[in-house]
Every structure is written in structure tokens, then in C-alpha cells.
DRENPA-3360 file (N, C-alpha, C; in nm, 2 decimals, always signed):
BEGIN
1 = MVIRAGAQ = -1.62/-0.08/+0.37/-1.49/-0.13/+0.41/-1.37/-0.11/+0.35 ~ -1.38/-0.10/+0.22/-1.28/-0.03/+0.09/-1.24/+0.10/+0.16 ~ -1.33/+0.19/+0.16/-1.31/+0.32/+0.20/-1.21/+0.34/+0.33 ~ -1.32/+0.26/+0.45/-1.23/+0.26/+0.56/-1.08/+0.25/+0.57 ~ -1.05/+0.13/+0.50/-0.92/+0.07/+0.51/-0.83/+0.19/+0.42 ~ -0.88/+0.22/+0.31/-0.80/+0.32/+0.26/-0.76/+0.43/+0.32 ~ -0.87/+0.49/+0.39/-0.84/+0.59/+0.50/-0.77/+0.56/+0.60 ~ -0.76/+0.45/+0.66/-0.67/+0.40/+0.76/-0.54/+0.41/+0.73;
9 = LQLRLQLF = -0.51/+0.37/+0.56/-0.39/+0.38/+0.54/-0.34/+0.51/+0.50 ~ -0.40/+0.60/+0.45/-0.38/+0.72/+0.41/-0.33/+0.80/+0.56 ~ -0.41/+0.76/+0.67/-0.35/+0.83/+0.80/-0.22/+0.76/+0.84 ~ -0.19/+0.67/+0.81/-0.06/+0.61/+0.84/+0.03/+0.67/+0.76 ~ +0.02/+0.74/+0.64/+0.12/+0.79/+0.54/+0.11/+0.95/+0.62 ~ +0.00/+1.00/+0.67/+0.03/+1.16/+0.72/+0.12/+1.10/+0.85 ~ +0.08/+1.01/+0.92/+0.14/+1.01/+1.03/+0.32/+1.01/+1.01 ~ +0.35/+0.90/+0.93/+0.49/+0.90/+0.87/+0.53/+1.03/+0.83;
17 = LRYMEVMR = +0.47/+1.11/+0.77/+0.51/+1.26/+0.69/+0.55/+1.34/+0.85 ~ +0.48/+1.33/+0.93/+0.47/+1.40/+1.07/+0.59/+1.35/+1.13 ~ +0.60/+1.24/+1.14/+0.72/+1.16/+1.20/+0.86/+1.21/+1.14 ~ +0.86/+1.20/+1.02/+0.96/+1.26/+0.94/+1.02/+1.40/+0.95 ~ +0.90/+1.50/+0.98/+0.94/+1.62/+1.01/+0.99/+1.61/+1.16 ~ +0.93/+1.56/+1.23/+1.00/+1.58/+1.37/+1.15/+1.54/+1.35 ~ +1.17/+1.42/+1.31/+1.32/+1.36/+1.31/+1.42/+1.48/+1.24 ~ +1.34/+1.54/+1.11/+1.45/+1.66/+1.08/+1.45/+1.75/+1.17;
25 = KRGHADWD = +1.37/+1.82/+1.22/+1.38/+1.89/+1.31/+1.50/+1.86/+1.44 ~ +1.46/+1.73/+1.47/+1.55/+1.71/+1.57/+1.70/+1.69/+1.55 ~ +1.71/+1.65/+1.43/+1.87/+1.64/+1.36/+1.90/+1.51/+1.41 ~ +1.85/+1.39/+1.44/+1.88/+1.31/+1.53/+2.00/+1.24/+1.43 ~ +2.12/+1.20/+1.49/+2.23/+1.14/+1.43/+2.20/+1.04/+1.32 ~ +2.12/+0.95/+1.36/+2.10/+0.82/+1.29/+1.97/+0.81/+1.17 ~ +1.94/+0.96/+1.17/+1.83/+1.01/+1.06/+1.88/+1.03/+0.93 ~ +1.84/+0.94/+0.83/+1.84/+0.95/+0.69/+1.75/+0.99/+0.59;
33 = DAVAGEIY = +1.72/+1.11/+0.55/+1.60/+1.16/+0.47/+1.59/+1.08/+0.35 ~ +1.67/+1.03/+0.30/+1.68/+0.94/+0.18/+1.59/+0.80/+0.22 ~ +1.66/+0.76/+0.30/+1.56/+0.63/+0.34/+1.43/+0.65/+0.39 ~ +1.39/+0.77/+0.46/+1.27/+0.79/+0.51/+1.19/+0.81/+0.37 ~ +1.22/+0.89/+0.27/+1.16/+0.89/+0.14/+1.12/+0.77/+0.10 ~ +1.23/+0.70/+0.08/+1.22/+0.54/+0.01/+1.12/+0.47/+0.09 ~ +1.12/+0.48/+0.21/+1.01/+0.43/+0.31/+0.85/+0.48/+0.29 ~ +0.87/+0.60/+0.25/+0.73/+0.71/+0.24/+0.69/+0.65/+0.12;
41 = HRLARLEW = +0.77/+0.66/+0.02/+0.70/+0.61/-0.12/+0.68/+0.42/-0.13 ~ +0.74/+0.36/-0.05/+0.69/+0.24/-0.03/+0.55/+0.21/+0.01 ~ +0.52/+0.30/+0.13/+0.40/+0.30/+0.19/+0.28/+0.32/+0.09 ~ +0.32/+0.41/+0.03/+0.22/+0.49/-0.08/+0.19/+0.39/-0.22 ~ +0.29/+0.29/-0.24/+0.28/+0.23/-0.33/+0.17/+0.09/-0.24 ~ +0.19/+0.05/-0.15/+0.13/-0.04/-0.02/-0.03/+0.02/-0.06 ~ -0.03/+0.12/-0.02/-0.17/+0.21/-0.01/-0.24/+0.18/-0.17 ~ -0.16/+0.20/-0.25/-0.25/+0.18/-0.38/-0.26/+0.05/-0.44;
49 = LEWEVRSR = -0.19/-0.06/-0.40/-0.22/-0.21/-0.39/-0.31/-0.24/-0.35 ~ -0.33/-0.19/-0.21/-0.42/-0.25/-0.11/-0.55/-0.19/-0.21 ~ -0.57/-0.09/-0.22/-0.69/-0.03/-0.29/-0.72/-0.10/-0.40 ~ -0.63/-0.15/-0.48/-0.65/-0.23/-0.63/-0.70/-0.37/-0.59 ~ -0.63/-0.41/-0.47/-0.70/-0.56/-0.44/-0.82/-0.56/-0.41 ~ -0.85/-0.46/-0.32/-1.01/-0.47/-0.26/-1.11/-0.43/-0.35 ~ -1.07/-0.33/-0.43/-1.17/-0.32/-0.56/-1.20/-0.45/-0.65 ~ -1.10/-0.52/-0.67/-1.12/-0.64/-0.77/-1.21/-0.73/-0.68;
57 = ELEARNPT = -1.14/-0.76/-0.57/-1.21/-0.84/-0.50/-1.37/-0.81/-0.48 ~ -1.40/-0.71/-0.46/-1.55/-0.65/-0.48/-1.61/-0.69/-0.62 ~ -1.53/-0.68/-0.73/-1.57/-0.71/-0.87/-1.61/-0.82/-0.89 ~ -1.51/-0.91/-0.83/-1.51/-1.08/-0.84/-1.64/-1.10/-0.78 ~ -1.71/-1.05/-0.69/-1.86/-1.11/-0.63/-1.96/-1.09/-0.70 ~ -1.93/-0.98/-0.81/-2.05/-0.94/-0.91/-2.08/-1.10/-0.97 ~ -2.21/-1.11/-0.97/-2.24/-1.26/-1.02/-2.27/-1.23/-1.17 ~ -2.26/-1.09/-1.21/-2.28/-1.07/-1.37/-2.17/-1.09/-1.46;
65 = LTNERTAQ = -2.04/-1.13/-1.40/-1.92/-1.09/-1.44/-1.91/-1.20/-1.57 ~ -1.85/-1.14/-1.67/-1.81/-1.24/-1.77/-1.73/-1.32/-1.75 ~ -1.70/-1.45/-1.84/-1.60/-1.58/-1.78/-1.42/-1.48/-1.84 ~ -1.48/-1.40/-1.95/-1.31/-1.32/-1.98/-1.29/-1.24/-1.85 ~ -1.40/-1.16/-1.81/-1.32/-1.06/-1.68/-1.29/-1.15/-1.58 ~ -1.37/-1.28/-1.56/-1.36/-1.36/-1.42/-1.20/-1.41/-1.46 ~ -1.16/-1.45/-1.58/-1.01/-1.51/-1.60/-0.93/-1.38/-1.58 ~ -0.92/-1.27/-1.60/-0.84/-1.15/-1.59/-0.83/-1.15/-1.46;
73 = LMIELPTL = -0.95/-1.13/-1.39/-0.93/-1.12/-1.23/-0.87/-1.24/-1.17 ~ -0.89/-1.35/-1.20/-0.76/-1.46/-1.15/-0.66/-1.44/-1.19 ~ -0.60/-1.37/-1.27/-0.47/-1.33/-1.32/-0.42/-1.20/-1.21 ~ -0.50/-1.08/-1.24/-0.47/-0.99/-1.14/-0.45/-1.01/-1.01 ~ -0.55/-1.05/-0.95/-0.56/-1.06/-0.79/-0.43/-1.12/-0.72 ~ -0.39/-1.22/-0.74/-0.28/-1.29/-0.72/-0.14/-1.19/-0.75 ~ -0.16/-1.16/-0.85/-0.05/-1.07/-0.89/-0.02/-0.95/-0.82 ~ -0.13/-0.89/-0.80/-0.13/-0.73/-0.70/-0.11/-0.79/-0.58;
81 = TESWYYIA = -0.16/-0.90/-0.52/-0.14/-0.93/-0.38/+0.01/-0.99/-0.36 ~ +0.06/-1.06/-0.45/+0.19/-1.08/-0.44/+0.30/-0.94/-0.46 ~ +0.28/-0.86/-0.51/+0.33/-0.73/-0.52/+0.29/-0.67/-0.38 ~ +0.21/-0.68/-0.31/+0.20/-0.62/-0.20/+0.28/-0.67/-0.10 ~ +0.28/-0.80/-0.12/+0.36/-0.89/+0.00/+0.50/-0.87/-0.01 ~ +0.56/-0.83/-0.15/+0.72/-0.81/-0.18/+0.73/-0.66/-0.13 ~ +0.67/-0.58/-0.15/+0.70/-0.42/-0.11/+0.68/-0.43/+0.02 ~ +0.57/-0.48/+0.13/+0.56/-0.49/+0.25/+0.70/-0.55/+0.33;
89 = FRTMPL = +0.73/-0.66/+0.24/+0.86/-0.72/+0.34/+1.01/-0.62/+0.31 ~ +0.98/-0.58/+0.20/+1.10/-0.48/+0.16/+1.10/-0.36/+0.26 ~ +0.98/-0.30/+0.33/+0.96/-0.20/+0.42/+0.98/-0.21/+0.52 ~ +0.97/-0.34/+0.58/+1.01/-0.40/+0.71/+1.13/-0.35/+0.76 ~ +1.17/-0.31/+0.88/+1.29/-0.26/+0.92/+1.40/-0.41/+0.94 ~ +1.50/-0.40/+0.95/+1.58/-0.52/+0.95/+1.64/-0.53/+1.11;
% end
């Protein structure tokens, strides 16, 4: 599941890069390369955050976790998840 989700988002990044190339070639009047670059970097951050959240969720299911690591995960998971939603919201079109 983790690999599949990561592969799907990586595909989305590749599709967005292709979209950027097409828009550059067409020279659309409303096209802004700086904005497109910022969107691409936000999508890449979302990909990284998604991977980190999923890997920690899998780790949290391990029955042999120490109490210390469990406590760390209880801080890391909500922080990473909140970061994902923050960046996702900022990436949405207005």
C-alpha cells in the first residue's frame, strides 16, 4: 500500500511536469512559470510527507515498540499529518 500510494503521487508529479512543459510551449498568456514551480515543489513536499506518515503508521502497528518510541510516534504522526494538510490547503487553487 505504501509503495502504491507513493507511486501514484510520483506519477502525479510527472504529469504536472508534462503539463508545465505543454503550457510553456503554448505560451499561454496566463501562464506563470514561478507559480508552477512553487506548485511543483509543494506537491513534492506532499509526496514526502505522505511517505513519512505512512511509514510511521506502519511502524506504530509493530507490537514490539518501546514505550519511548510509541511516545515519539504520537508526536510525529499528528505533526506530519498537520503539515500535510497545511501544504495541501496552500496548494489548492483559489
